[in-house]
N, C-alpha and C positions, 0 to 999 in steps of 0.2 A: 284406808290410806292416810298416813299422818299428814300434819299441816305442811311440813317442809317438803315432802314428796309431792303433795298436791300443788304447792306453789311452783315447784320445779317443772312439773308437767304442764301447769297452766302457762308458764312462760314459753315453753316449747310450742304449746298449742296455739298461743297467740301469734307466734312467728311463723310456724310451719303451716298451720291450717288456714288461718284467716287471711294471710297474705297471698297464699297460693302462688308462690314466687314465680314458678316457671310461666304460668299463664299470664301473670301480671307483666312480666318482661316482654312476652311475645305480643300481648295485646295493647301494651302501653308504650308507644314509640317515645324514645328519649327526646326527640326534638320538640315534643309537645309538653314536656314536663320541666318546670323550672328547677326542681331539685336535681333532676338528671342533667340539665344543662350546666348547673353549677358544678356538679361532680365532673362533667366532661371538661369544663374549663380548668379545674384543678389538675385533672389528668394530663392536660397539655403542659402544665408547669412541671410536674414531676410524675413520670410513669409509675404506676403501681408496681411494687417489687414483689416477685414471686420466687419461692423456693420449690423445687421439684424433687421429691424423694421416692425412688423406686429402684429395686435391685436389678432390674432388667434394662440393659442399654437400649434395646429397641423400643421399649415403652417410653423411656425418657425422651428419646429422639422424636417419637410420635407426638408426645405432649408438647415438646418444644416447638414443633412445626405448627401445631394448632395455636399456641400462645403467641408466637412471633408474627402471626398474621394480624394481630391487634397492636397497633402502634402505641396505645396507651398503657401497655403492660411491658414489663421487662423481667426476664429471668435473671436473678442475681446470684443464684447458687444451685447446684445439684448435689444430691446425696445418694449413695448406693446402699446404705443400711440405716437402721433406726438411730443408732448412736451418732453416726455422722450427721444425720438430719437434725438432731437436737443440738449438736455442737454448732452447725452452720446457722441454725435459727437463732441461737444465742449471739453468734458473731455478727450476722447481717440484719437481724430484726426485720424480716420480711413482712409486708402487709398481709400476704397470704401464703400458706404452705399447702401444697398438694402432696398428700402422704399415702403411699401404698400401705395397705394394712398388713401385708405379708412380706416382712423384710427380716433378714438375719440380724443378729446382735441385739436388736430391740424391735419388737413388733410395732406396727403403726399406732395401735391404741396407747401403748405405754409412751411412745415417742410424743404423741399428741398431749398426753397428760404433762409430760416434762416441759414441752414447749410452752404450754399455756401457764404452767406454774411460774416460768421465768418471764413471760410476756403475754399478758391477757389481751393485748391489742392485735396480735396475730390471729387471723382467721384460718381455720384448718378445714380443708376439703379432703375427705377420705375417698380413696380410690380402691375398689375391690372387685373380685370376681364372684364374691359371695352375696347372697341376698336372704339370709336367715333372720328370723325375728330376734333371736338371742344376740346376734351380732349387731343388728341395728340398735338394740337397747344399749349394748356396750359402747357403741360409737357415740350415742347421745350422752351417756354418762361421762365419757372421756372429755367431752366439751367441744367436739367437732361441730361445726355449723353447717356442714354439707356432706353428702354421701351419694356417690354415683358409681355405677358399675363400669368396669373397663370396657365391656361390650357396647356401652352407650356413650363412651367418651366423645366420639366424633360428633354426636348429636347434642350432648348435654354439657360438655366441658365449658364452652364459652358462656352459656347461660348461667351455669353454676358460679363461675368466677365473677361475672357481673353482679349476681345476687349477693354473694358474700362481701364483695368490696363495697356494695351499697348498704351494708349493715343488715342484710336480710339472710335468709337461710335457703338451702336448696337440698331437697331429699327426693329419693325415688318415691313413687306413689305408695309403694308398700310401706316405706318408712313413715310417711305421713299418716297412713291408716293406723299404724301401730301407736303413734303419738295420740291420735284421736281416740282410739280404744282405751288407752291408758287414762287419758284425761276424763273420759266419760264413764270410767269404771267398768267397761265391758271386757277388759282383758284381765284374765286371772293373774294373781301375783305369783311370781316364780317360786317354786317350792325350795329351790336350792340357791341360796344367796351367799354361799361360802366364799366364792371368788372375790367378793367385795371387801373381805377382811385382810387381803394381802397388802403389804407395804410395797413401795416402789422397788426397794432392794430385793424383796422376795420375788416380785414379778420378773425382775431382770434375771435372777438365778433360774427361775422356772423356764424362761425363754431359752437360756443357754443350754440347760439340761435337755430341753426338747430339740435343740439343734444338734444333739449328740455329743456335747462337750463333757469331759470328765471333770471331777471335782478340782483336780490340779489345773486343768485348762481354764475352768471358770474363775478360779482364784487368780490366775495370771492375767486374764482379761479384765477383771474388775479391780486388780491390784489390792487384793486382800489375802489373808492366809487361808490355807486349805481348811483349817479348823473352823474359821468363820463361815466358809461355804457349807460345810457339813452341818453347822449349827442352824444356819438359815434353812437348809434343805429339810432338816428334821422338824423345824417349826412349821414350814409349809405343809409337810406331809401330815402333821398333827392337825393343823387347821382344816385341811381338806379331807381328813379321814382317809388318807391313802397309806397303804402299808408297804409299798415298794416304789422304786423309781419308775418302773414301767407303768404302774397304776397311776402315778402322778402325771406322767406324760400323756396317758390316755385321757385322763380327766381334763387336763389343760387344753388339749386339742378339741375335745368334744364341747367344752364350755367356752371356747374362743378366748381363753386366757392368752394363748399364743396362736400363731398360724403356722402349721407344719406343711 
């Protein structure tokens, strides 16, 4: 493992493993902690701002219900797809963004990358129905500081938001174990790292192709020429060693470049 990667996983390990965020919040009452009391005082002055991004109305409604029970938090915007989430994050500059990983237009991972590129201060909490090792690794590399399953939202959402707003992290136990294994060298290096070489523009085009869009539709949505889309598609297929669009789509889904 090279020095840069070692440092990256060291940082994650220090935050995810040593803090044991969930247990710390449950076993460390806010009223007994000076730092927590200071944070609470600040929250009374200005509620923490939250963006909720999910393409299902019922999920956004459920998240809103849980969040609005906390007077110190305020939902300032909602988004129905990844592109809308990025646009609203840029407009409203939320303290925290809750992002569904499976969204049309732009998936949650790419939306996270673009949000954090524009504003590193926003904390991103990924919401998903998946719990695969490959996906957890992608979430960490995208820069998200939290990762919870939709099935656990009722139990974990409030704790996760508290943790991220306090500058900590919150991951499922499986995610924490993956970070530990990577940090201690127990986890084998992935044999296929091809997905890491794609640019933001290439990832957007892959997402739209996986959504079933034609070259012309992709060109219209991205406001570029059809020739540009075809060039990008050819570059992606060459990078990923794919020889057809169907093979590209299959590779993208299997390796969580997109969520289908």
